[in-house]
C-alpha positions, 0 to 999 in steps of 0.5 A: 491069684497069680502074681503076674496078673495086673491090678485091674485084672485082680479087681475084675476077678473079684465077684462083687467088683465084676458084678458092678462092672457087668451091670454098667457094661450091659447098659453101654452095650444094649443101647448101641446094639438096638441102634445097630439092629434098627439101622441094619434091619432098615438097610437090609429090608428096605435099602438093599436091592433084591438079589439077582438070583435069590430075589428077596429070599437072600434077606434072611442072611441079615439074621442067619449070618450074625447068628452063625457067627455068634454061635462060634464066637460065644462058644470060644468065649465059653471054652476060654472061660472054662480053660481059665477057670480050670487052669487058674481055678478062677471061679468067676471064669467058670461063671462066665462059661456057664452063663455063655452056654445058653446064649451060644445055644440060642444063636446056634439054634437060630442059625440052623432054623434060618438056614433051613428057612433059606434052604427050602426055596433055594435047595428044595429041602429044609435039611441036607447032611451038608458038612457046614449044616452037620457040624453046626448041628453038632455044635448045638449038641455040644452046647446041650451036652455042656449044660446037661453035664453041669446039671448032672453034678450037685457040687458046683466045683465038680460041675465046673471041672467036668464041664470045662474039660468037655468045653475045651475038647469041643473046641475042635468043632469050631474050625471044622464049621468055619472051614467046612465049605473050603475043605469039602464040596458042600451045598452051603455058600462059600466065604462072602464077607471074609474075602476082604479084598473082594467080598462076594456082595455089593456095598449096598447089601454089605453095610446092613449086614455088617451093622447087623453083625455088630448089633447082634454081637453087642446084644449077645454080650449085653445078654451075657453080662446079665446072665453072668451077673445072675450066675455070680449071685447064685454062686455067691448067695452066702456072701455078705455082699450078695445078701446085702444086694438082694436085700436092698433090691427086695426092700425092707417090706418084702 
């Protein structure tokens, strides 16, 4: 491992140490996530007033916006893990990237579905080849391509290297998604909460949305830590610590 890395990062790169940290982190993330989601859902469905133009149909943003945000954020986690694994040959980083792909694909799919549900009453159609929608669909295909590429190799090391290059190249689509509503004339709504000086949403609608974004994010990383644990166990199944752990979980009579 590189000598410039601090001691705590050296320990974290150790699979058994990371496995234990991930298990504790998952518990710390999940309960706050559920609290934020419950409060955000109550605020968005009960407290927030109906939109003066969209009526109650606007409430889908409390699922759509966090999902769309996480579709890009999780991809960046995946690509960063892939890059670290490729450059520094850190197997654990490849494990994080591999575990992140299904999580990111799920949020991307949810963003597309909720966008279609909102678009039908607002635009009169379930789908348009809008720049934002099209680039988000491409992101879903990139996730699928990454996972299919990994499955195409029997050798884990070769799968790590090939999929890492694919993930890094795919990063170019993330800023396209984010800035598509600025660069092109699209039907999709422009920036709302990212305009911090003057957000295009009232406070009684905004705080539930921020809570939902926080809750979705905590939940996504709680799921990710569990998936990373499973990925690490699969990769380290021949290691003594993994066999002892699985044997201890299974019990002496199993």
